[in-house]
HTML snippet that shows the backbone in 3Dmol.js (N, CA, C, O; Angstrom):
<script src="https://3Dmol.org/build/3Dmol-min.js"></script>
<div id="view" style="width:600px;height:400px;position:relative"></div>
<script>
const pdb = `
ATOM      1  N   MET A   1     104.896 146.144-127.579  1.00  0.00           N
ATOM      2  CA  MET A   1     103.506 145.950-127.494  1.00  0.00           C
ATOM      3  C   MET A   1     102.844 146.872-126.085  1.00  0.00           C
ATOM      4  O   MET A   1     103.197 146.511-124.962  1.00  0.00           O
ATOM      5  N   ILE A   2     102.153 147.726-126.195  1.00  0.00           N
ATOM      6  CA  ILE A   2     101.404 148.871-125.336  1.00  0.00           C
ATOM      7  C   ILE A   2     100.200 147.917-124.997  1.00  0.00           C
ATOM      8  O   ILE A   2      99.674 147.339-125.949  1.00  0.00           O
ATOM      9  N   ALA A   3      99.771 147.724-123.878  1.00  0.00           N
ATOM     10  CA  ALA A   3      98.377 147.352-123.183  1.00  0.00           C
ATOM     11  C   ALA A   3      97.776 148.682-122.613  1.00  0.00           C
ATOM     12  O   ALA A   3      98.496 149.445-121.969  1.00  0.00           O
ATOM     13  N   VAL A   4      96.664 148.915-122.813  1.00  0.00           N
ATOM     14  CA  VAL A   4      95.912 149.939-122.322  1.00  0.00           C
ATOM     15  C   VAL A   4      94.470 149.620-121.722  1.00  0.00           C
ATOM     16  O   VAL A   4      93.580 148.859-122.102  1.00  0.00           O
ATOM     17  N   CYS A   5      94.565 150.381-120.778  1.00  0.00           N
ATOM     18  CA  CYS A   5      92.622 150.223-120.471  1.00  0.00           C
ATOM     19  C   CYS A   5      92.337 151.338-119.500  1.00  0.00           C
ATOM     20  O   CYS A   5      93.173 152.240-119.557  1.00  0.00           O
ATOM     21  N   ARG A   6      91.553 151.473-118.790  1.00  0.00           N
ATOM     22  CA  ARG A   6      90.841 152.946-118.427  1.00  0.00           C
ATOM     23  C   ARG A   6      91.931 153.517-117.441  1.00  0.00           C
ATOM     24  O   ARG A   6      92.347 154.671-117.541  1.00  0.00           O
ATOM     25  N   SER A   7      92.366 152.624-116.480  1.00  0.00           N
ATOM     26  CA  SER A   7      93.295 153.416-115.165  1.00  0.00           C
ATOM     27  C   SER A   7      94.812 153.055-115.377  1.00  0.00           C
ATOM     28  O   SER A   7      95.758 153.830-115.246  1.00  0.00           O
ATOM     29  N   GLY A   8      94.864 151.606-115.762  1.00  0.00           N
ATOM     30  CA  GLY A   8      96.161 151.505-115.890  1.00  0.00           C
ATOM     31  C   GLY A   8      96.477 150.119-115.280  1.00  0.00           C
ATOM     32  O   GLY A   8      97.572 149.589-115.468  1.00  0.00           O
ATOM     33  N   ASN A   9      95.437 149.507-114.501  1.00  0.00           N
ATOM     34  CA  ASN A   9      95.658 148.541-113.478  1.00  0.00           C
ATOM     35  C   ASN A   9      95.589 147.128-114.593  1.00  0.00           C
ATOM     36  O   ASN A   9      96.668 146.646-114.937  1.00  0.00           O
ATOM     37  N   ARG A  10      94.666 146.689-114.970  1.00  0.00           N
ATOM     38  CA  ARG A  10      94.605 145.429-115.867  1.00  0.00           C
ATOM     39  C   ARG A  10      95.283 145.399-116.823  1.00  0.00           C
ATOM     40  O   ARG A  10      95.664 144.313-117.260  1.00  0.00           O
ATOM     41  N   SER A  11      95.692 146.797-117.532  1.00  0.00           N
ATOM     42  CA  SER A  11      96.608 146.346-118.749  1.00  0.00           C
ATOM     43  C   SER A  11      98.071 146.031-118.124  1.00  0.00           C
ATOM     44  O   SER A  11      98.988 145.569-118.803  1.00  0.00           O
ATOM     45  N   ALA A  12      98.191 146.390-116.521  1.00  0.00           N
ATOM     46  CA  ALA A  12      99.654 146.255-116.338  1.00  0.00           C
ATOM     47  C   ALA A  12      99.858 144.722-116.105  1.00  0.00           C
ATOM     48  O   ALA A  12     100.869 144.135-116.490  1.00  0.00           O
ATOM     49  N   ALA A  13      99.035 144.240-115.582  1.00  0.00           N
ATOM     50  CA  ALA A  13      98.802 142.846-115.400  1.00  0.00           C
ATOM     51  C   ALA A  13      98.671 141.902-116.914  1.00  0.00           C
ATOM     52  O   ALA A  13      99.176 140.792-117.085  1.00  0.00           O
ATOM     53  N   VAL A  14      98.062 142.483-117.666  1.00  0.00           N
ATOM     54  CA  VAL A  14      98.237 141.801-119.176  1.00  0.00           C
ATOM     55  C   VAL A  14      99.363 141.910-119.471  1.00  0.00           C
ATOM     56  O   VAL A  14      99.881 140.878-119.898  1.00  0.00           O
ATOM     57  N   ALA A  15     100.227 143.137-119.389  1.00  0.00           N
ATOM     58  CA  ALA A  15     101.415 143.165-119.808  1.00  0.00           C
ATOM     59  C   ALA A  15     102.562 142.472-118.969  1.00  0.00           C
ATOM     60  O   ALA A  15     103.658 142.208-119.463  1.00  0.00           O
ATOM     61  N   ASP A  16     102.281 142.248-117.899  1.00  0.00           N
ATOM     62  CA  ASP A  16     102.777 140.881-116.821  1.00  0.00           C
ATOM     63  C   ASP A  16     103.158 139.972-117.622  1.00  0.00           C
ATOM     64  O   ASP A  16     104.287 139.646-117.989  1.00  0.00           O
ATOM     65  N   ALA A  17     101.426 139.303-118.051  1.00  0.00           N
ATOM     66  CA  ALA A  17     101.453 138.142-118.604  1.00  0.00           C
ATOM     67  C   ALA A  17     101.848 137.891-119.849  1.00  0.00           C
ATOM     68  O   ALA A  17     102.103 136.765-120.276  1.00  0.00           O
ATOM     69  N   LEU A  18     101.925 139.088-120.579  1.00  0.00           N
ATOM     70  CA  LEU A  18     102.601 138.860-121.886  1.00  0.00           C
ATOM     71  C   LEU A  18     103.950 138.843-121.871  1.00  0.00           C
ATOM     72  O   LEU A  18     104.510 138.221-122.775  1.00  0.00           O
ATOM     73  N   ASN A  19     104.733 139.499-120.876  1.00  0.00           N
ATOM     74  CA  ASN A  19     106.170 139.649-120.611  1.00  0.00           C
ATOM     75  C   ASN A  19     106.280 137.946-120.561  1.00  0.00           C
ATOM     76  O   ASN A  19     106.857 137.206-121.357  1.00  0.00           O
ATOM     77  N   GLY A  20     105.521 137.605-119.341  1.00  0.00           N
ATOM     78  CA  GLY A  20     105.922 135.932-119.208  1.00  0.00           C
ATOM     79  C   GLY A  20     105.644 134.840-120.108  1.00  0.00           C
ATOM     80  O   GLY A  20     106.080 133.699-119.957  1.00  0.00           O
ATOM     81  N   ALA A  21     104.971 135.196-120.966  1.00  0.00           N
ATOM     82  CA  ALA A  21     104.720 134.515-122.341  1.00  0.00           C
ATOM     83  C   ALA A  21     105.961 134.772-123.412  1.00  0.00           C
ATOM     84  O   ALA A  21     105.840 134.208-124.499  1.00  0.00           O
ATOM     85  N   GLY A  22     106.933 135.436-123.231  1.00  0.00           N
ATOM     86  CA  GLY A  22     107.869 135.767-124.142  1.00  0.00           C
ATOM     87  C   GLY A  22     107.669 137.339-125.038  1.00  0.00           C
ATOM     88  O   GLY A  22     108.532 137.864-125.741  1.00  0.00           O
ATOM     89  N   TYR A  23     106.486 137.787-124.804  1.00  0.00           N
ATOM     90  CA  TYR A  23     106.560 138.973-125.490  1.00  0.00           C
ATOM     91  C   TYR A  23     107.545 140.089-124.977  1.00  0.00           C
ATOM     92  O   TYR A  23     108.390 139.906-124.100  1.00  0.00           O
ATOM     93  N   ASN A  24     107.326 141.236-125.624  1.00  0.00           N
ATOM     94  CA  ASN A  24     107.794 142.545-125.124  1.00  0.00           C
ATOM     95  C   ASN A  24     106.700 143.396-124.704  1.00  0.00           C
ATOM     96  O   ASN A  24     106.259 144.094-125.617  1.00  0.00           O
ATOM     97  N   ALA A  25     106.110 143.540-123.521  1.00  0.00           N
ATOM     98  CA  ALA A  25     105.132 144.263-123.723  1.00  0.00           C
ATOM     99  C   ALA A  25     105.272 145.435-122.229  1.00  0.00           C
ATOM    100  O   ALA A  25     106.013 145.259-121.261  1.00  0.00           O
ATOM    101  N   ASP A  26     104.523 146.352-122.403  1.00  0.00           N
ATOM    102  CA  ASP A  26     104.270 147.883-121.234  1.00  0.00           C
ATOM    103  C   ASP A  26     102.801 147.953-121.255  1.00  0.00           C
ATOM    104  O   ASP A  26     101.911 147.425-121.922  1.00  0.00           O
ATOM    105  N   THR A  27     102.868 148.793-120.284  1.00  0.00           N
ATOM    106  CA  THR A  27     101.346 149.292-120.263  1.00  0.00           C
ATOM    107  C   THR A  27     101.769 150.673-120.216  1.00  0.00           C
ATOM    108  O   THR A  27     102.948 150.990-120.058  1.00  0.00           O
ATOM    109  N   MET A  28     100.399 151.868-120.410  1.00  0.00           N
ATOM    110  CA  MET A  28     100.603 153.243-120.618  1.00  0.00           C
ATOM    111  C   MET A  28     100.213 153.521-119.208  1.00  0.00           C
ATOM    112  O   MET A  28      99.149 153.215-118.670  1.00  0.00           O
ATOM    113  N   ALA A  29     101.287 154.182-118.657  1.00  0.00           N
ATOM    114  CA  ALA A  29     100.919 154.717-117.218  1.00  0.00           C
ATOM    115  C   ALA A  29      99.493 155.602-117.289  1.00  0.00           C
ATOM    116  O   ALA A  29      99.208 156.522-118.056  1.00  0.00           O
ATOM    117  N   GLY A  30      98.731 155.021-116.258  1.00  0.00           N
ATOM    118  CA  GLY A  30      97.451 155.929-116.106  1.00  0.00           C
ATOM    119  C   GLY A  30      96.445 155.709-116.765  1.00  0.00           C
ATOM    120  O   GLY A  30      95.417 156.353-116.560  1.00  0.00           O
ATOM    121  N   GLY A  31      96.530 154.657-117.793  1.00  0.00           N
ATOM    122  CA  GLY A  31      95.479 154.570-118.610  1.00  0.00           C
ATOM    123  C   GLY A  31      94.841 155.637-119.712  1.00  0.00           C
ATOM    124  O   GLY A  31      95.446 156.607-120.168  1.00  0.00           O
ATOM    125  N   MET A  32      93.821 155.339-119.956  1.00  0.00           N
ATOM    126  CA  MET A  32      93.044 156.413-120.601  1.00  0.00           C
ATOM    127  C   MET A  32      92.652 157.716-120.246  1.00  0.00           C
ATOM    128  O   MET A  32      92.543 158.762-120.885  1.00  0.00           O
ATOM    129  N   THR A  33      92.397 157.282-118.636  1.00  0.00           N
ATOM    130  CA  THR A  33      91.869 158.555-117.907  1.00  0.00           C
ATOM    131  C   THR A  33      93.090 159.450-117.766  1.00  0.00           C
ATOM    132  O   THR A  33      92.797 160.627-117.976  1.00  0.00           O
ATOM    133  N   ALA A  34      94.496 159.228-117.445  1.00  0.00           N
ATOM    134  CA  ALA A  34      95.391 160.029-117.887  1.00  0.00           C
ATOM    135  C   ALA A  34      95.430 160.704-119.060  1.00  0.00           C
ATOM    136  O   ALA A  34      95.532 161.931-119.048  1.00  0.00           O
ATOM    137  N   TRP A  35      95.361 160.052-120.139  1.00  0.00           N
ATOM    138  CA  TRP A  35      95.396 160.235-121.721  1.00  0.00           C
ATOM    139  C   TRP A  35      94.342 161.391-121.811  1.00  0.00           C
ATOM    140  O   TRP A  35      94.562 162.519-122.252  1.00  0.00           O
ATOM    141  N   THR A  36      93.058 160.873-121.275  1.00  0.00           N
ATOM    142  CA  THR A  36      91.938 162.053-121.622  1.00  0.00           C
ATOM    143  C   THR A  36      92.255 163.331-120.597  1.00  0.00           C
ATOM    144  O   THR A  36      92.414 164.438-121.112  1.00  0.00           O
ATOM    145  N   ARG A  37      92.329 163.214-119.426  1.00  0.00           N
ATOM    146  CA  ARG A  37      92.948 164.449-118.728  1.00  0.00           C
ATOM    147  C   ARG A  37      94.209 165.194-119.536  1.00  0.00           C
ATOM    148  O   ARG A  37      94.119 166.421-119.550  1.00  0.00           O
ATOM    149  N   ALA A  38      94.899 164.855-119.937  1.00  0.00           N
ATOM    150  CA  ALA A  38      95.982 165.115-120.526  1.00  0.00           C
ATOM    151  C   ALA A  38      95.514 166.294-121.977  1.00  0.00           C
ATOM    152  O   ALA A  38      96.388 167.023-122.445  1.00  0.00           O
ATOM    153  N   GLY A  39      94.124 166.318-122.517  1.00  0.00           N
ATOM    154  CA  GLY A  39      93.865 166.335-123.534  1.00  0.00           C
ATOM    155  C   GLY A  39      93.930 165.564-124.849  1.00  0.00           C
ATOM    156  O   GLY A  39      93.401 166.012-125.866  1.00  0.00           O
ATOM    157  N   LEU A  40      94.434 164.664-124.828  1.00  0.00           N
ATOM    158  CA  LEU A  40      95.173 163.953-125.870  1.00  0.00           C
ATOM    159  C   LEU A  40      93.900 163.412-126.757  1.00  0.00           C
ATOM    160  O   LEU A  40      92.923 163.013-126.123  1.00  0.00           O
ATOM    161  N   PRO A  41      93.870 163.383-127.935  1.00  0.00           N
ATOM    162  CA  PRO A  41      93.100 162.902-128.927  1.00  0.00           C
ATOM    163  C   PRO A  41      92.489 161.400-128.467  1.00  0.00           C
ATOM    164  O   PRO A  41      93.170 160.678-127.739  1.00  0.00           O
ATOM    165  N   THR A  42      91.229 161.001-128.914  1.00  0.00           N
ATOM    166  CA  THR A  42      90.765 159.942-128.229  1.00  0.00           C
ATOM    167  C   THR A  42      90.013 158.922-129.637  1.00  0.00           C
ATOM    168  O   THR A  42      89.596 157.769-129.518  1.00  0.00           O
ATOM    169  N   THR A  43      90.016 159.696-130.814  1.00  0.00           N
ATOM    170  CA  THR A  43      89.162 159.505-131.867  1.00  0.00           C
ATOM    171  C   THR A  43      90.777 159.297-133.182  1.00  0.00           C
ATOM    172  O   THR A  43      90.577 159.088-134.378  1.00  0.00           O
TER     173      THR A  43
END
`;
const viewer = $3Dmol.createViewer("view");
viewer.addModel(pdb, "pdb");
viewer.setStyle({}, {cartoon: {color: "spectrum"}});
viewer.zoomTo();
viewer.render();
</script>
């Protein structure tokens, strides 16, 4: 499971909570800001 937010900070907290609840979660480094900056599609 991948958690995503705008900058990666909130999604990191969510991924930590999910991992603590027994899920296998990670966050996308840099969030959607880094994704957009890299020129990757958003639609």
